C-alpha positions in Angstrom: 0.0 0.0 0.0 2.8 2.4 0.8 4.4 1.8 -2.6 1.1 2.3 -4.3 0.6 5.6 -2.5 4.1 6.7 -3.4 3.3 6.1 -7.0 0.1 8.2 -6.8 -2.3 5.2 -6.9 -5.5 5.6 -4.9 -6.6 2.1 -3.8 -10.3 1.2 -3.2 -10.4 -2.4 -4.5 -7.8 -5.0 -3.9 -7.5 -8.5 -5.4 -5.6 -11.6 -4.5 -5.7 -14.1 -7.4 -4.1 -16.9 -5.4 -5.8 -16.1 -2.1 -4.4 -19.0 -0.1 -4.8 -18.5 3.6 -6.6 -15.2 3.2 -3.9 -12.8 4.5 -4.5 -10.2 1.8 -8.2 -10.4 2.4 -7.7 -9.8 6.1 -5.4 -6.8 5.5 -7.8 -5.3 3.0 -10.7 -5.6 5.5 -8.5 -4.0 8.2 -8.0 -1.0 5.8 -11.7 -0.7 4.8 -11.0 -1.8 1.2 -13.1 -3.9 -1.1 -11.7 -7.3 -1.8 -11.9 -9.8 -4.6 -10.1 -13.1 -4.4 -10.0 -16.6 -6.0 -8.3 -19.9 -5.5 -8.9 -23.3 -6.9 -8.6 -25.0 -3.5 -11.8 -25.1 -1.4 -9.9 -25.0 1.8 -8.2 -21.8 0.7 -11.4 -20.1 -0.2 -13.0 -21.2 3.1 -10.1 -19.5 5.0 -10.3 -16.4 2.9 -14.1 -16.1 3.4 -13.7 -16.2 7.1 -10.9 -13.7 7.1 -13.0 -11.4 5.0 -15.9 -11.3 7.4 -16.4 -10.0 10.9 -18.0 -11.9 13.8 -19.0 -10.5 17.2 -16.0 -11.8 19.3 -18.1 -12.2 22.5 -20.8 -14.2 20.8 -18.2 -16.3 19.0 -16.5 -17.2 22.3 -19.8 -18.0 23.9 -20.6 -20.4 21.0 -17.1 -21.9 21.3 -17.7 -22.5 25.0 -21.0 -24.3 24.3 -19.4 -26.4 21.6 -16.6 -27.5 23.9 -19.1 -28.5 26.6 -21.2 -30.4 24.0 -18.1 -32.2 22.5 -17.7 -34.6 25.4 -21.4 -35.6 25.1 -21.5 -36.1 21.4 -21.4 -39.3 19.5 -18.0 -40.5 18.0 -19.9 -41.8 15.0 -18.5 -40.0 11.9 -20.4 -39.0 8.8 -17.2 -39.2 6.7 -17.0 -41.7 3.9 -15.1 -45.0 4.4 -12.5 -43.8 1.9 -11.9 -40.5 3.7 -11.8 -42.2 7.1 -9.2 -44.7 6.0 -7.0 -41.9 4.7 -7.4 -39.9 7.9 -6.7 -42.7 10.3 -3.1 -42.8 9.0 -2.6 -39.4 10.7 -4.3 -39.8 14.0 -4.2 -41.9 17.2 -7.7 -43.4 17.7 -8.5 -41.2 20.7 -7.5 -38.0 18.7 -9.6 -39.1 15.8 -12.6 -39.8 18.0 -12.1 -36.4 19.8 -12.2 -34.6 16.4 -15.3 -36.5 15.4 -17.1 -35.5 18.6 -16.0 -31.9 18.2 -17.2 -31.8 14.6 -20.5 -33.2 15.6 -20.8 -30.6 18.4 -20.1 -27.8 16.0 -22.8 -29.1 13.7 -25.3 -29.4 16.6 -24.5 -25.8 17.8 -24.3 -23.8 14.5 -25.6 -26.0 11.7 -24.1 -26.4 8.3 -24.8 -23.0 6.7 -24.2 -19.3 7.4 -21.3 -17.3 8.8 -21.2 -19.1 12.1 -20.8 -22.4 10.4 -18.0 -21.0 8.2 -16.2 -19.5 11.2 -16.2 -22.8 13.2 -15.2 -24.8 10.1 -12.2 -22.6 9.8 -11.4 -23.0 13.5 -11.7 -26.8 13.2 -9.5 -26.8 10.1 -6.8 -24.9 11.9 -6.3 -27.5 14.6 -6.2 -30.6 12.4 -2.4 -30.8 12.0 -1.6 -29.9 15.6 -3.9 -32.6 16.8 -2.4 -35.2 14.4 0.9 -37.0 13.9 1.7 -34.7 10.9 5.4 -33.8 11.3 5.9 -30.3 12.4 7.3 -27.7 10.0 7.2 -30.2 7.1 6.1 -29.0 3.7 5.6 -32.6 2.6 3.1 -35.0 4.2 5.2 -37.0 6.7 4.0 -39.0 9.7 5.8 -38.5 13.0 4.8 -41.4 15.4 6.8 -39.7 18.2 5.0 -36.4 18.0 2.9 -35.4 21.0 -0.3 -34.2 19.4 -2.1 -31.4 21.1 -5.3 -32.4 22.8 -8.3 -31.6 20.6 -10.2 -29.4 22.9 -7.1 -27.5 24.1 -6.2 -26.8 20.4 -9.8 -25.7 19.6 -10.1 -23.4 22.5 -6.8 -21.7 21.7 -7.7 -21.3 18.1 -11.1 -19.8 19.0 -9.4 -17.3 21.3 -7.0 -16.2 18.5 -9.9 -15.7 16.1 -11.9 -13.8 18.6 -9.0 -11.5 19.4 -8.5 -10.8 15.7 -12.1 -9.8 15.3 -11.9 -7.7 18.4 -9.0 -5.8 16.9 -11.2 -5.0 13.9 -14.3 -4.1 15.8 -14.1 -0.4 14.9 -13.4 -0.9 11.2 -16.4 -0.6 8.7 -16.7 -3.7 6.5 -16.5 -3.4 2.8 -17.7 -5.8 0.1 -15.6 -9.0 -0.3 -16.1 -11.5 -3.2 -14.3 -14.9 -3.0 -14.5 -17.3 -5.9 -13.5 -20.9 -5.9 -12.1 -21.8 -9.3 -9.2 -21.8 -11.6 -7.9 -18.3 -12.1 -7.4 -18.9 -15.8 -11.2 -19.6 -16.3 -13.1 -17.7 -13.7 -15.0 -14.5 -14.6 -13.1 -11.3 -13.8 -14.2 -9.0 -11.0 -17.4 -7.1 -11.8 -15.4 -3.8 -11.4 -11.7 -3.6 -12.3 -9.5 -3.6 -9.3 -6.9 -1.0 -8.4 -4.3 -3.3 -6.9 -3.4 -7.0 -7.1 -1.3 -8.4 -4.3 -0.5 -12.1 -4.5 2.0 -14.9 -4.0 1.8 -17.3 -6.9 2.7 -21.0 -6.5 6.2 -22.0 -7.4 7.0 -24.6 -10.1 6.6 -28.1 -8.7 7.9 -27.0 -5.2 4.8 -27.8 -3.2 1.8 -30.0 -3.8 -0.8 -27.7 -2.2 -3.6 -30.3 -2.4 -1.4 -32.7 -0.4 -0.6 -30.0 2.2 -4.3 -29.3 2.6 -5.4 -32.9 2.6 -6.5 -33.1 6.3 -8.9 -30.2 5.9 -10.0 -31.4 2.5 -11.0 -34.8 3.9 -12.4 -33.7 7.3 -14.6 -31.0 5.7 -15.9 -33.3 3.0 -14.5 -31.4 0.0 -13.3 -34.7 -1.4 -13.0 -38.4 -0.4 -9.5 -38.4 -2.0 -7.5 -35.1 -1.9 -5.7 -36.1 -5.1 -8.9 -35.5 -7.0 -8.4 -31.8 -6.5 -5.0 -31.6 -8.3 -6.7 -31.1 -11.7 -6.0 -27.6 -12.9 -3.7 -26.6 -10.0 -0.9 -24.3 -11.2 2.5 -25.6 -10.1 1.6 -29.2 -9.5 4.0 -31.8 -10.8 1.1 -34.0 -11.9 0.4 -31.8 -14.9 3.0 -32.1 -17.7 3.0 -30.4 -21.1 3.8 -31.9 -24.5 7.2 -30.3 -24.9 6.9 -30.0 -28.7 3.8 -27.8 -28.3 5.0 -26.1 -25.2 8.1 -24.7 -26.8 5.9 -22.9 -29.3 4.3 -20.9 -26.5 7.1 -20.4 -23.9 8.8 -17.1 -23.6 12.6 -16.9 -23.9 13.3 -17.3 -20.2 11.0 -20.2 -19.9 12.4 -21.9 -22.9 16.0 -21.6 -21.7 15.1 -23.1 -18.3 13.1 -26.0 -19.8 15.9 -26.9 -22.2 18.4 -26.9 -19.4 16.3 -29.2 -17.4 15.3 -31.5 -20.2 18.6 -33.4 -20.4 18.6 -34.4 -16.7 15.0 -34.7 -15.8 12.4 -34.8 -18.7 9.3 -35.3 -16.4 10.4 -32.2 -14.4 11.0 -30.3 -17.6 7.4 -31.1 -18.8 5.9 -30.0 -15.4 7.9 -26.8 -15.3 6.9 -26.0 -18.9 3.3 -26.4 -17.9 3.8 -24.1 -15.0 5.5 -21.4 -17.1 2.8 -21.5 -19.7 0.1 -21.1 -17.0 2.0 -18.2 -15.5 2.2 -16.4 -18.9 -1.6 -16.6 -19.0 -1.8 -15.4 -15.4 0.0 -12.2 -16.5 -2.6 -11.5 -19.1 -5.4 -12.2 -16.7 -3.9 -9.7 -14.2 -4.0 -7.1 -17.0 -7.6 -7.8 -17.6 -8.5 -7.6 -13.9 -6.8 -4.2 -13.3 -8.1 -0.8 -14.2 -5.9 1.4 -16.3 -3.1 2.8 -14.1 -3.6 -0.1 -11.6 -0.7 -2.0 -10.1 0.2 -5.7 -9.6 2.5 -6.9 -6.8 3.8 -10.5 -6.7 5.8 -12.2 -4.0 7.7 -15.1 -5.6 10.8 -17.2 -5.1 13.2 -19.3 -7.2 14.0 -23.0 -6.8 16.6 -25.5 -7.9 15.7 -28.7 -9.5 18.2 -31.4 -10.8 20.9 -28.8 -10.5 19.0 -26.3 -12.7 17.9 -22.9 -11.3 14.2 -22.5 -11.9 14.1 -18.7 -12.2 10.4 -18.1 -11.5 10.9 -14.4 -10.8 12.7 -13.7 -14.1 10.1 -15.7 -16.0 7.3 -13.7 -14.4 9.0 -10.4 -15.2 9.2 -11.3 -18.9 5.6 -12.6 -18.8 4.4 -9.2 -17.4 6.3 -7.3 -20.1 4.8 -9.5 -22.8 1.4 -8.8 -21.3 1.9 -5.1 -21.7 2.8 -4.1 -18.1 5.2 -1.2 -17.7 7.4 0.4 -15.0 8.5 -2.9 -13.5 10.4 -2.9 -10.3 12.0 -5.9 -8.6 13.1 -6.1 -4.9 15.0 -9.0 -3.5 14.2 -9.9 0.1 16.3 -12.4 2.2 14.4 -15.1 4.1 15.8 -14.9 7.6 15.4 -18.6 8.6 16.4 -20.4 5.4 20.0 -19.2 5.0 20.8 -21.3 8.1 18.8 -24.2 6.9 19.4 -24.3 3.1 18.6 -28.0 2.5 15.4 -30.0 2.5 15.4 -33.6 3.7 13.4 -36.4 2.2 10.5 -35.9 4.6 10.3 -32.2 3.7 12.0 -30.7 6.8 14.6 -27.9 6.5 18.2 -28.8 7.5 21.6 -27.3 7.7 23.2 -30.5 6.5 23.7 -31.0 2.8 21.7 -34.2 2.7 18.9 -33.1 0.3 18.1 -30.5 -2.4 18.8 -26.9 -1.7 15.9 -24.5 -1.2 15.6 -20.8 -1.9 16.9 -18.4 0.7 15.4 -15.3 -0.8 12.2 -14.2 -2.5 11.4 -11.4 -4.9 8.8 -8.7 -4.9 7.8 -7.9 -8.5 5.8 -4.8 -9.0 4.3 -3.7 -12.4 1.7 -1.2 -13.7 -1.0 -1.5 -16.2 -0.7 1.5 -18.6 
């Protein structure tokens, strides 16, 4: 916002085209700005919807107290499918699984399945699923830690509800503006009804994270799918989508073509997945131009990776994509990530390490800013 003001841009409407956990939505609401967001993942849009709304913190805490009282009395019979249950049982000790089922049933009994209250408590429930599980802490890949001391379900839920109530209390004096959140593929959803002034987003990185895998606990518990892998279709950055290289090379820009060629000799499947990602991001640049009003600004936070010894320069590819889409006055700022220079390697289970026993990870990210003329 400060950079936008410095450049003479008055901001009323903000968009996040990969809205993820809803941080931009929350900050837009705190500044009394209209918000438009989209994400292909239903868990992401749930979180963003909740961070876009305001609930009375006192009433929310009263409901949370009634839910925790109900939970010990509720049935441990789950309404989840057999397939989803089988997948979830891999991550939970039996008493933790039963505790979550009782809590979920208590939430349904207290607030029902529809409305803002149901959304808010679905978000609170989603937020505790990893801490109450054997999911390895600080891992970006699904990894079971049988020695982990999972947090008690009710303790985790009460803590999360207090955090949410405190956030809404901080915003109690801020008028609420309109927020529109769309679940869908950015490349195919309808644009905002009114062009936006500012886009702030953090795009996925090429094949670095399988976001559907990372959200699988919430996906299964909340009934978005019986198998989280079914949601990979259309995800930008997933390694499961691979381009036909002969056709891809016809559409890649110069930066993308150079990287894909460098990767092809050592890892053809990765080259095909990266080519798909780059082609998608080139379309993203054009979509951003369509979403912005003339004079509007787009801000991207993006990092680079290394794959099979090849630097995957996502930031440079994005810059060229924005220029090709007609953006002007580009500015790039490099920002060091304070924790990763000390842990520059990733182990097989996804944890960061200072020992050179796995692939290197990025230690900086780039803020790319561009204007629509």
